[in-house]
C-alpha positions as CSV (number, residue, x, y, z in Angstrom):
1,M,26.5,-8.4,-11.2
2,A,27.8,-11.3,-13.2
3,A,30.8,-10.7,-15.4
4,A,29.1,-12.1,-18.4
5,D,26.5,-9.3,-18.2
6,V,29.0,-6.6,-18.9
7,S,29.4,-5.3,-22.4
8,Q,31.0,-2.3,-24.1
9,E,29.2,1.0,-24.0
10,P,27.7,1.9,-27.3
11,S,29.8,4.3,-29.3
12,K,29.0,8.0,-28.8
13,D,28.0,8.5,-32.4
14,E,25.7,5.4,-32.6
15,E,22.2,6.3,-33.6
16,P,19.2,4.6,-31.8
17,P,17.6,1.8,-33.7
18,A,15.2,3.1,-36.3
19,T,12.6,0.5,-35.3
20,A,12.3,1.6,-31.7
21,A,8.8,2.1,-30.4
22,T,8.0,3.5,-27.0
23,G,5.8,3.9,-24.0
24,S,5.2,7.5,-25.3
25,S,3.1,8.6,-28.2
26,P,4.8,8.3,-31.6
27,A,3.7,11.9,-32.2
28,Q,5.9,13.1,-29.4
29,G,9.1,12.9,-31.4
30,G,9.8,9.3,-32.4
31,S,12.4,6.9,-31.2
32,A,15.5,8.9,-32.3
33,R,14.8,11.8,-30.0
34,R,13.4,9.5,-27.2
35,Y,16.7,7.6,-26.8
36,R,19.2,10.3,-27.8
37,P,21.8,10.5,-25.1
38,L,22.9,13.8,-23.6
39,P,26.2,15.3,-24.7
40,T,29.3,13.5,-23.5
41,G,32.5,14.9,-22.2
42,T,32.6,18.3,-20.4
43,H,29.1,19.7,-20.7
44,G,28.4,21.4,-17.4
45,L,25.1,19.6,-16.9
46,D,23.8,18.8,-13.5
47,P,24.7,15.2,-12.6
48,E,21.3,14.6,-11.2
49,A,19.7,15.8,-14.5
50,V,22.0,13.4,-16.4
51,K,20.8,10.5,-14.1
52,R,17.1,11.5,-14.6
53,D,17.6,11.4,-18.4
54,Q,19.3,8.0,-18.2
55,R,16.5,6.6,-16.0
56,E,13.9,7.9,-18.4
57,R,15.6,6.3,-21.4
58,L,15.9,3.0,-19.5
59,Q,12.2,3.1,-18.5
60,N,11.2,3.7,-22.1
61,A,13.5,0.9,-23.2
62,I,12.0,-1.7,-20.8
63,I,8.4,-0.7,-21.8
64,E,9.3,-1.2,-25.5
65,L,11.2,-4.4,-25.0
66,I,8.5,-6.0,-22.8
67,A,5.9,-5.2,-25.4
68,Q,8.1,-6.7,-28.1
69,K,9.2,-10.0,-26.5
70,G,8.0,-10.3,-23.0
71,Y,9.7,-9.6,-19.6
72,S,11.6,-12.9,-19.4
73,A,13.4,-12.4,-22.7
74,V,14.6,-8.9,-21.9
75,R,18.3,-8.7,-21.1
76,I,20.3,-6.0,-19.4
77,V,22.5,-5.8,-22.5
78,D,19.4,-5.1,-24.6
79,L,18.2,-2.4,-22.3
80,A,21.6,-0.7,-22.2
81,R,22.0,-0.8,-25.9
82,L,18.5,0.6,-26.7
83,A,18.7,3.3,-24.0
84,H,22.3,4.2,-25.0
85,V,23.8,3.7,-21.6
86,S,26.6,1.4,-20.5
87,Q,25.8,-1.7,-18.3
88,P,27.9,-0.2,-15.4
89,T,25.7,2.9,-15.7
90,F,22.6,0.7,-15.6
91,Y,23.7,-1.0,-12.4
92,S,24.5,2.4,-10.8
93,L,20.9,3.3,-11.3
94,Y,19.0,0.1,-10.8
95,T,19.7,-3.1,-8.9
96,D,18.2,-5.3,-11.7
97,K,15.6,-5.3,-14.4
98,E,12.8,-6.0,-11.9
99,Q,13.6,-2.7,-10.1
100,L,13.7,-0.9,-13.4
101,C,10.4,-2.5,-14.5
102,L,8.7,-1.4,-11.3
103,S,10.0,2.1,-11.6
104,A,8.5,2.3,-15.1
105,Y,5.3,0.8,-13.9
106,E,5.0,3.3,-11.0
107,K,5.7,6.2,-13.3
108,I,2.9,5.1,-15.7
109,A,0.5,4.7,-12.8
110,M,1.2,8.2,-11.6
111,R,0.8,9.6,-15.0
112,T,-2.5,7.8,-15.5
113,A,-3.9,9.0,-12.2
114,S,-2.8,12.6,-12.9
115,T,-4.3,12.5,-16.4
116,V,-7.6,11.1,-15.2
117,M,-7.9,13.4,-12.2
118,Q,-7.0,16.5,-14.2
119,A,-9.8,15.7,-16.5
120,Y,-12.2,14.9,-13.7
121,G,-11.3,18.1,-11.9
122,R,-12.7,20.4,-14.6
123,D,-15.9,22.4,-14.0
124,G,-19.2,20.8,-14.8
125,S,-21.8,18.3,-13.5
126,P,-20.6,15.0,-12.1
127,E,-21.7,13.3,-15.2
128,K,-19.7,15.6,-17.5
129,R,-16.7,15.3,-15.3
130,Q,-16.9,11.5,-15.3
131,L,-17.2,11.5,-19.1
132,A,-14.2,13.8,-19.4
133,A,-12.2,11.4,-17.2
134,M,-13.2,8.4,-19.2
135,R,-12.3,10.1,-22.4
136,A,-8.9,11.2,-21.0
137,F,-8.2,7.6,-19.9
138,A,-9.2,6.2,-23.3
139,E,-7.1,8.7,-25.2
140,L,-4.1,8.0,-23.0
141,A,-4.4,4.2,-23.7
142,A,-4.8,4.8,-27.4
143,A,-1.8,7.2,-27.5
144,E,0.6,5.1,-25.3
145,P,-0.5,1.4,-25.9
146,E,2.8,-0.1,-24.8
147,A,3.0,1.8,-21.5
148,M,-0.6,1.2,-20.7
149,S,-0.3,-2.4,-21.6
150,L,2.4,-2.7,-18.9
151,L,0.1,-1.0,-16.4
152,M,-2.9,-3.2,-17.3
153,H,-1.1,-6.5,-17.6
154,G,2.0,-6.3,-15.4
155,A,5.2,-8.0,-16.4
156,F,4.7,-11.7,-17.2
157,G,7.3,-13.8,-15.3
158,A,8.6,-10.9,-13.2
159,G,8.2,-12.9,-10.0
160,G,6.2,-12.7,-6.8
161,G,7.9,-9.6,-5.5
162,A,7.0,-7.7,-8.7
163,L,3.4,-8.9,-8.6
164,E,3.1,-7.8,-5.0
165,R,4.5,-4.4,-5.9
166,R,2.1,-4.2,-8.9
167,K,-0.8,-4.9,-6.5
168,L,0.3,-2.0,-4.2
169,I,0.7,0.4,-7.1
170,L,-2.7,-0.5,-8.5
171,E,-4.3,0.0,-5.1
172,R,-2.6,3.4,-4.8
173,L,-3.9,4.3,-8.3
174,E,-7.4,3.2,-7.3
175,A,-7.2,5.2,-4.1
176,N,-6.0,8.3,-5.9
177,I,-8.8,8.2,-8.4
178,R,-11.4,7.2,-5.7
179,S,-10.4,10.2,-3.5
180,G,-10.9,12.6,-6.5
181,E,-14.4,11.4,-7.1
182,D,-15.6,13.9,-4.5
183,G,-18.3,11.7,-3.2
184,S,-19.7,10.5,-6.5
185,Q,-19.0,7.0,-5.4
186,S,-18.8,5.6,-1.8
187,T,-15.4,5.2,-0.3
188,D,-16.8,2.5,2.0
189,T,-14.8,-0.7,1.5
190,A,-18.1,-2.6,2.1
191,D,-19.4,-1.0,-1.1
192,L,-17.7,-2.7,-4.1
193,T,-19.4,-0.4,-6.7
194,F,-16.3,1.6,-7.4
195,K,-14.1,-1.5,-7.6
196,V,-16.5,-3.0,-10.2
197,I,-16.5,0.2,-12.3
198,L,-12.7,0.7,-12.2
199,G,-12.0,-3.0,-12.7
200,G,-14.5,-3.4,-15.6
201,T,-12.9,-0.3,-17.3
202,R,-9.5,-1.8,-16.8
203,E,-10.3,-5.2,-18.1
204,F,-12.2,-3.7,-21.1
205,T,-9.1,-1.5,-21.9
206,A,-6.6,-4.3,-21.4
207,A,-8.5,-6.6,-23.8
208,R,-8.3,-4.1,-26.6
209,L,-4.6,-3.4,-25.9
210,R,-3.9,-7.1,-26.1
211,E,-5.7,-7.3,-29.4
212,G,-4.1,-4.2,-30.9
213,R,-7.5,-2.4,-31.0
214,Q,-6.5,0.5,-28.8
215,G,-7.6,2.9,-31.5
216,E,-11.2,2.0,-30.7
217,L,-11.0,3.2,-27.1
218,P,-11.6,6.9,-27.5
219,G,-14.8,6.2,-29.5
220,L,-16.1,3.9,-26.8
221,A,-15.5,6.3,-23.9
222,D,-19.0,7.6,-24.0
223,E,-20.4,4.1,-23.6
224,L,-18.1,3.4,-20.7
225,A,-19.2,6.5,-19.0
226,A,-22.9,5.7,-19.6
227,W,-22.4,2.3,-18.1
228,A,-20.6,3.8,-15.0
229,R,-23.5,6.2,-14.5
230,S,-26.0,3.4,-14.3
231,Y,-24.7,2.6,-10.8
232,P,-26.3,4.7,-8.0
233,R,-24.5,6.1,-4.9
234,G,-24.7,3.8,-1.9
235,L,-26.0,0.3,-1.5
236,P,-29.5,-0.9,-0.4
237,A,-29.6,-2.2,3.1
238,G,-28.4,-5.8,3.5
239,L,-26.1,-5.8,0.5
240,A,-22.8,-4.5,2.0
241,A,-19.8,-6.8,1.8
242,P,-19.2,-8.5,5.2
243,V,-16.5,-7.1,7.5
244,P,-13.2,-9.2,7.0
245,A,-13.0,-11.9,9.6
246,P,-9.9,-12.1,11.8
247,R,-7.3,-14.4,10.3
248,G,-5.2,-17.0,11.9
249,P,-1.6,-17.6,11.1
250,S,-2.5,-19.1,7.7
251,G,-5.2,-16.7,6.7
252,A,-9.0,-17.1,6.6
253,A,-10.5,-20.5,7.0
254,A,-11.0,-22.2,3.7
255,A,-14.4,-23.7,2.5
256,S,-14.8,-27.4,2.3
257,A,-13.1,-29.0,-0.6
258,S,-15.2,-29.7,-3.7
259,E,-16.3,-33.2,-4.6
260,R,-13.8,-33.2,-7.4
261,A,-10.9,-32.3,-5.1
262,Q,-11.9,-34.9,-2.6
263,R,-12.1,-37.6,-5.3
264,A,-8.7,-36.6,-6.7
265,E,-7.0,-37.0,-3.3
266,G,-7.7,-40.8,-3.5
267,R,-4.9,-43.0,-4.7
268,L,-5.3,-45.9,-7.0
269,P,-3.9,-49.3,-5.9
270,S,-0.2,-49.6,-6.7
271,G,1.2,-52.4,-8.8
272,R,-0.9,-54.3,-11.4
273,S,-4.5,-53.2,-11.6
274,D,-7.6,-54.5,-13.4
275,L,-8.9,-50.9,-13.8
276,P,-9.3,-49.6,-17.3
277,R,-6.4,-47.7,-18.6
278,R,-8.4,-44.6,-19.2
279,L,-9.4,-44.5,-15.5
280,I,-5.8,-44.8,-14.4
281,V,-4.7,-42.0,-16.7
282,K,-7.6,-39.8,-15.6
283,S,-6.6,-40.3,-12.0
284,Q,-3.0,-39.5,-12.7
285,R,-3.9,-36.4,-14.7
286,E,-6.2,-35.1,-11.9
287,R,-3.4,-35.6,-9.4
288,I,-0.9,-33.8,-11.6
289,V,-3.4,-30.9,-12.1
290,D,-4.1,-30.6,-8.4
291,A,-0.4,-30.8,-7.5
292,T,0.5,-28.1,-10.0
293,A,-2.2,-25.7,-8.6
294,A,-1.2,-26.5,-5.0
295,I,2.6,-25.8,-5.6
296,V,1.8,-22.4,-7.4
297,A,-0.6,-21.4,-4.6
298,E,1.9,-22.3,-1.8
299,K,5.2,-21.3,-3.3
300,G,4.6,-19.3,-6.5
301,L,5.3,-20.0,-10.2
302,G,9.1,-20.0,-9.6
303,A,8.9,-23.1,-7.4
304,L,7.1,-25.2,-10.0
305,T,9.3,-28.0,-11.2
306,V,8.6,-31.4,-12.8
307,P,10.2,-33.4,-9.8
308,E,8.0,-31.4,-7.3
309,I,4.9,-32.0,-9.4
310,A,5.6,-35.7,-9.7
311,R,6.3,-36.1,-6.0
312,R,3.1,-34.3,-5.0
313,A,1.0,-36.2,-7.5
314,N,2.6,-39.5,-6.6
315,V,3.5,-40.4,-10.1
316,S,6.8,-41.2,-11.8
317,H,8.7,-38.7,-13.9
318,Q,8.0,-40.9,-17.0
319,T,4.2,-40.9,-16.2
320,F,4.3,-37.1,-15.9
321,Y,6.0,-36.8,-19.4
322,D,3.5,-39.3,-20.8
323,I,0.7,-36.8,-19.9
324,Y,2.4,-33.4,-20.2
325,G,5.5,-32.5,-22.2
326,S,6.8,-29.9,-19.7
327,K,5.9,-28.0,-16.5
328,H,4.6,-25.2,-18.7
329,D,2.2,-27.6,-20.4
330,A,1.1,-28.9,-17.0
331,L,0.5,-25.3,-15.9
332,L,-1.6,-24.5,-19.0
333,G,-3.4,-27.8,-18.7
334,T,-4.2,-27.1,-15.0
335,Q,-5.6,-23.7,-15.9
336,K,-7.8,-25.1,-18.7
337,V,-9.2,-27.8,-16.3
338,G,-9.9,-25.2,-13.6
339,M,-11.5,-22.7,-15.9
340,H,-13.6,-25.4,-17.7
341,Q,-14.9,-26.8,-14.4
342,A,-15.8,-23.4,-13.0
343,L,-17.6,-22.4,-16.2
344,Q,-19.4,-25.8,-16.4
345,V,-20.7,-25.4,-12.8
346,A,-22.1,-21.9,-13.6
347,V,-23.6,-23.0,-17.0
348,E,-25.4,-26.0,-15.5
349,V,-27.0,-23.9,-12.8
350,F,-27.9,-21.2,-15.4
351,A,-29.6,-23.7,-17.6
352,A,-31.7,-25.0,-14.7
353,H,-33.5,-21.7,-14.5
354,G,-35.0,-21.8,-18.0
355,D,-36.3,-18.5,-19.2
356,D,-35.9,-16.6,-15.9
357,W,-32.7,-14.8,-16.9
358,P,-32.2,-12.6,-13.8
359,S,-32.6,-15.6,-11.5
360,A,-30.4,-17.7,-13.7
361,V,-27.6,-15.1,-13.5
362,A,-28.0,-14.8,-9.7
363,A,-27.9,-18.6,-9.2
364,S,-25.0,-19.2,-11.6
365,L,-22.9,-16.5,-10.0
366,R,-23.6,-17.9,-6.5
367,A,-22.6,-21.4,-7.8
368,L,-19.4,-20.0,-9.4
369,I,-18.4,-18.3,-6.1
370,D,-19.1,-21.4,-4.1
371,F,-17.0,-23.5,-6.5
372,L,-14.1,-21.1,-6.3
373,A,-14.2,-21.1,-2.5
374,S,-14.1,-24.9,-2.6
375,E,-11.1,-24.9,-4.9
376,P,-8.8,-22.2,-3.5
377,A,-5.6,-23.4,-5.2
378,H,-7.2,-23.5,-8.6
379,A,-9.0,-20.2,-8.0
380,R,-5.7,-18.5,-7.2
381,L,-3.9,-20.0,-10.3
382,N,-6.7,-19.0,-12.6
383,L,-7.6,-15.6,-11.3
384,V,-4.3,-14.3,-9.9
385,D,-1.3,-16.2,-11.0
386,A,-2.3,-16.3,-14.7
387,F,-1.0,-12.7,-14.9
388,A,2.6,-14.0,-14.4
389,A,2.3,-17.1,-16.5
390,G,2.5,-15.6,-19.9
391,P,0.3,-14.7,-22.9
392,E,-1.1,-18.2,-23.4
393,A,-2.4,-18.3,-19.9
394,I,-3.9,-14.8,-20.4
395,E,-5.7,-16.0,-23.5
396,I,-7.2,-19.0,-21.6
397,R,-8.4,-16.5,-19.0
398,D,-9.8,-14.1,-21.6
399,S,-11.8,-16.9,-23.3
400,T,-13.5,-17.7,-20.0
401,L,-14.3,-14.0,-19.5
402,R,-15.8,-13.8,-23.0
403,A,-17.9,-16.9,-22.2
404,F,-19.2,-15.3,-19.0
405,A,-20.0,-12.1,-20.8
406,A,-22.1,-14.1,-23.4
407,Y,-24.5,-15.2,-20.7
408,L,-25.1,-11.5,-19.8
409,R,-25.9,-10.4,-23.3
410,P,-29.6,-11.4,-23.1
411,G,-29.9,-8.7,-20.5
412,C,-29.5,-6.0,-23.2
413,E,-32.7,-7.2,-24.9
414,L,-34.7,-7.9,-21.7
415,A,-34.0,-4.5,-20.2
416,P,-37.0,-2.2,-19.5
417,E,-37.6,0.5,-22.1
418,H,-36.6,3.3,-19.9
419,L,-33.0,1.9,-19.5
420,E,-30.5,2.5,-22.3
421,V,-28.1,-0.4,-21.9
422,P,-24.7,0.3,-23.7
423,A,-23.7,-2.5,-26.0
424,I,-20.4,-3.0,-24.1
425,A,-22.2,-3.6,-20.8
426,P,-21.9,-7.4,-20.7
427,E,-18.1,-7.2,-21.3
428,V,-17.4,-4.5,-18.8
429,V,-19.7,-6.1,-16.1
430,A,-17.9,-9.4,-16.6
431,G,-14.6,-7.7,-16.2
432,G,-15.7,-5.8,-13.1
433,V,-16.9,-9.0,-11.4
434,W,-13.7,-10.7,-12.3
435,E,-11.7,-7.9,-10.7
436,V,-13.6,-8.3,-7.4
437,L,-13.0,-12.1,-7.4
438,H,-9.3,-11.4,-8.1
439,H,-9.2,-8.9,-5.2
440,Y,-10.6,-11.3,-2.7
441,I,-8.4,-14.3,-3.8
442,E,-5.2,-12.2,-4.1
443,D,-5.8,-11.0,-0.5
444,D,-6.2,-14.6,0.8
445,R,-9.9,-13.8,1.6
446,I,-11.5,-16.4,-0.6
447,A,-13.5,-17.9,2.2
448,E,-15.4,-14.5,2.4
449,L,-16.5,-14.6,-1.2
450,P,-19.9,-16.4,-0.6
451,G,-20.8,-13.5,1.7
452,V,-20.1,-11.1,-1.1
453,A,-22.3,-12.9,-3.6
454,P,-25.5,-10.8,-3.0
455,Q,-23.7,-7.5,-3.7
456,L,-22.0,-8.9,-6.8
457,I,-25.3,-10.2,-8.1
458,Y,-26.8,-6.7,-7.5
459,L,-23.9,-5.0,-9.3
460,T,-24.0,-7.4,-12.2
461,L,-27.7,-6.9,-12.8
462,I,-28.0,-3.1,-12.3
463,P,-27.2,-2.0,-15.9
464,F,-29.8,-4.4,-17.3
465,L,-32.6,-4.2,-14.7
466,G,-32.1,-1.0,-12.8
467,P,-31.2,-0.7,-9.1
468,E,-34.5,-1.6,-7.5
469,E,-35.1,-4.8,-9.5
470,A,-31.5,-5.8,-9.2
471,A,-31.6,-5.5,-5.5
472,R,-34.8,-7.6,-5.3
473,V,-33.2,-10.4,-7.3
474,A,-29.9,-10.2,-5.3
475,M,-31.7,-10.6,-2.0
476,A,-34.1,-13.3,-3.1
477,P,-33.3,-16.8,-1.7
478,T,-31.9,-19.2,-4.3
479,P,-31.7,-23.0,-4.2
480,S,-28.2,-24.3,-3.5
481,A,-26.0,-25.1,-6.4
482,L,-26.0,-28.7,-5.4
483,A,-29.8,-29.0,-5.5
484,L,-29.9,-27.3,-8.9
485,R,-27.2,-29.7,-10.4
486,S,-28.7,-32.9,-9.0
C-alpha cells in the first residue's frame, strides 16, 4: 500500500453524499441508508457482522463509481469516502480495487442466477417457467441497472486477471442456469443452442443498459421468451459442433493468414522511394494496425506502448504520431479497420446471392467465420479485448452488431405464415452468434470455428424459417467465399 493512498477516515457524523446511486434498486431505501455505517465505539456487534457490512458498502460503492466514471478512474480514496470506511479498513478487507470489483461482480452473478432459477422453479409448463425466468431477469436488470451493467460489461481496463475471472464467473452463471433448465435445453457442449439463447439475451440486455433504456426490458420479456421457444431440443444429425482438437503448447493450429495480412507483412524499400506517398502511408498504417492487434493478442492491453508498436511495425516514432495521435487512437483505429474488413467480406458475399436470403445469410456467415479464422489477432481484439478497451471500443463493436442484425431483418418478412417472428429476433440472434464467436476466440479455439459454421447457420435461421428449413440450408454446400468474391 502506497503511503500516498492513505487518507483520514470520514468523520463519524458525516452523511453519505446525497447524489449516491447504487447497484441496488432506488426503491430499496436510497443512498443514505445504503452507505450508513454501523454505530461506532462500544456497540457489542459481532466483528464478522461489521466486516460483512463494510464489504457490502464497498461493493455498492465500486458498482456506483464504475457506472459514473469507469473502472480506471476509480480510486481507493473515493471508495473509502463513499462507503464510509477508512483506507486502512479497506486494505484489511481487500488487497486492491480489482479484488473488490471481482467480489462485487461475483455477488451480482450469484444474485442473478438465484433470481432466474427461483422464477424458473415455479410450477407450470416449461414455456410458462421460461417466461417467468425471462421476466425475472428483465425486472432485475431494470431495477438494478448499475449492478447488471457491471455483470454484462465487466470492468473496462481492469486487466487480464479480472477478465479471466469474469469469464469464469460467467461460465459458472451459465452452468447454474443451464442445470436448472431440467432438460429443456441440451447440456451437450456440442449443442450451442443454449449458448446462443443465453448470449443473445445478455447482449440484448447489455445494449439497453448502455443506452439507458433498461425500463424497456420488462415489457420485452415476452418477446425474448417467444424467441427462445423457437429453438427445439436437440440438433439434427450432422450439425453438432466438432470435438475440440488436442492443442499443442501454443494452442490450436491457426488458419492460413488472409491475403490482407500477407500483403501487410511486406516491407517497402527503405530510403528514398518513387512510390506515391499515399501507398507509403497505407503500408505504414497497415503495419501499425497489425502490430497493435498482435501485441494485444500476445501480451494484453497493458503491454501496448507506442515504442513497441513502432518497433513491430518497423516505423519511426514520428511516423507513428503522423498517423495516430496516441496508442489509444491506434487501438481504436485497429478495431475500426478489423470490424470494417470483416463486415465488408460478409456483405460482399451476401450481395452475391441476390434474392436468395437464406443462402445469402449462410454464405456470408461462413465467409465471416473464415475471415476471422484467417485474422486471429484482429478477431481477438475485436470480439474479446474490446470489453477491456473502454466505451469507445464498445460502441464500435455495437455498431458492427447492429449492421449484422440489419441483414437478418428481411427474415421477419420472409418467414412462413405459421411462424410468429418476434420483432427483436434479428437483434438477439446477432447477439447470440457474436457470443459463440467470442467463446471460441477467448478459449483460443479460433481454428475450430469453420467447423462450427453449419450449426451457427442453423441457429441463426431457425426463428425465421423453422428448424427443418434452417437445417436444410445449413447443410447445403455453398461456394467458397473466395469464389463468390472473385
